[in-house]
N, C-alpha and C positions, 0 to 999 in steps of 0.2 A: 600331532605326531612328535614324539620325543627325539632327542639327539641320538645318533648311534649309526651303525652300518646297515645298509639296506641293499637288496638285490633289485636292480631295475630290468625288467624284461621288455624287449622291443620286438614287435611283430611287424613285418612289411606287408605290402599288398599281396604278395603271393603266399603268405602264411609261414614264412621262415621266421624263426625266432633266435634271438641272441640275448644272453644275459650279461650284466656288467654290475660291479659293485660300486656303490656310492656312499660317501660319508656325509651325514647330515649333521651340521654343527648345532650348537646349543640355540634353540629356537626363541630364547627369551628376548632377543633382539628384534622380534617380528614387529613390523610397523604397518599401521593402516590409517588412512585419512578419509574424512567425510565432511562435506559442507551441509549434509542434510537434503531433504526433498525440495523440489522446486516449490515456488510459492507465488500467490497472487495478491497484489496490493493495489491501492489507489494511487493514482499519480501524486507524486510529491511526498508520500508517507515515509517515514524513516524505516530503513530496514537494517537490522543488525545481524552480520553473519559470523558465527562462531565456529570455527573448524574443530571438529571432534577427532582426536588422535589416540590410538592405542599404541602403547610401546614408546621407546625413546630412541633418539638419534644422536650420534656423536659428530660434531663438526657440521651442523646443518645450515642451510640458508633457506629463506622463504621469499615468496613474491606474489602480490595480488595482481590480477588482471581484470579489467572491466571492459567488456566488448573488445577484447584482444589488446588493450592498451595497458601497459604497466602503470600502476598507481601505488602510492604509499599507503600504508595501513599498519595497524598494530598486529604483532604476530598472532594474537589470539582473538582479534576482533576487527571487523570492517564495517563502518557505518555509511550508508547511502541514503539519498533521497531521489530515487529515480523517477524521471518524467516519462520514460518510454520503457519498453521491455528490454531487459538487461541481462547479459550472460556474465557471471562472475567465475574466475578460475583462480584456484590457489595451487601454487607450486611449491613443493618442499623437497629439498635435497640434502643428502648426507655427504660426509667427507670421502666416501668411496665412489661418488658419482652416480649413486642410485637416485632416481627422481620418482616422486610420488605426487599425484595431483588429483583434483576433483573439481567438478563444475556445478554451479547452481543457477538455474534460470529463474529470474525474477519477472513474472508477467505483470505488466502495468496496465491497469484499466482506468480509462478517463471517466470518472464518476462524479457528476455534479448533483447528484440527488441528495436531498436534505428534507427534513420535516417541515411542513407548513400547516398551521391549524386549519381545520375545515369548518369550525364554528366559533362564534363568540357571542357574548350576551351583555351588551352595554347597558345594564339596568342600574348601575350605580352601587352594587353591593361589594365592589372591591375585588371581585373574582371574575377574571376573563372578561374585563370591561373593554379591552382594546384588541384590535386586529393588527398584528405586526409580523414581521419576519424575524423569527428567534435567532439569537446568536449561534453561529456554527462555524466550524473550522474550514468548511467548503466554500465560504464567502470571505473574501478579503475586503470587499467594499461594494456597496449598493450604488450603482449609477442612477437608476431610476426605478421607482415603485408607484404603480398607478392602480386605482381600483375603479371599476365601472358597475353600474346597475345593468339590470336585464335589458333596458332600452338603449344602453350605450352611452349614458350620461356619465361624465367624469366626476366622480364624487370625492376623490381624494388622491393627492399626489405628493411624493417626497423625493429628494435627489441628493446624491453625493454624501452619503453617511455610512458609518459602520452598524450593522444590524444589532438591535438590542431592543429590550422592552420600553426603553425610555426615548427611542428615536424612531421616527417613520411609523407611528402608531395611529391608527384611525379610531375615533371615538363613536362612529356610527351616526354622526350628524352630516347633514348636507345643507348648505345655504342657512345655517342656523337652526335646522329643524331635525328632529329625529327621524331616522329612516325606519319604515315599517319593516317587519320581518320579511326577508326575502333572501334569494341567492344572488351572490355578487361575484364578479370575475376580477382576478388580479393579473397584472403583468409585471414581470420583474426583469430588469436588466442588471447584471452585476459582473464583477471581476472575480473569478474563482481563485483558489489558493495558489495557482500558478500564474495569476496575473492576466489570465486570458478572459475575453468577454464572453458572456453566455446569457442565456435568456431562459425564464421558467414562467409558465402560465398555469392557472388553476382557478377554482371556484371554491366559495365557502358560503356559509349560511349565517345570516344575522338572526338571532333569537331574542325575543323580548319576554 
């Protein structure tokens, strides 16, 4: 709608009408604010919130709120690493006392899922010769890693290390002998990226 003079017609509950003239000033100063759609993230992941604005304000102030608490942040960017579901609010005001705001809900899911191989082939060809927990951002440290055969024998164990190909890796041997092809079970106790203790269980197949 362009600037100019307009007739505003008002009708009440009984059907009576009245007209009045209004003057609409230049609309170039129209302002809108948005933080975008709500989002879902893993606990501890970095979230960057960038407010989108249309139009410009003279003599403005801004303030970020996280779960109702005022926090410091750049005018055009707020960075968070939420560990629980969080409500972010951004308030923008002009020199005339007009206030604009928007909210964004960050839904945090506790996710300790990560990839663990389900086969390995310790045949000395230099490919997939070891079974280990691959490096992942979801694990900060492994407390204990154990492997058992189908009869419950403890065939391998490692503790207190950071996961990688070079640590906590089983070569498929038990008591100095090569294990026959079979299904084995692993038990893993670890600290997730939030420093909280967690466990994971699973099975894998040794191939020859």
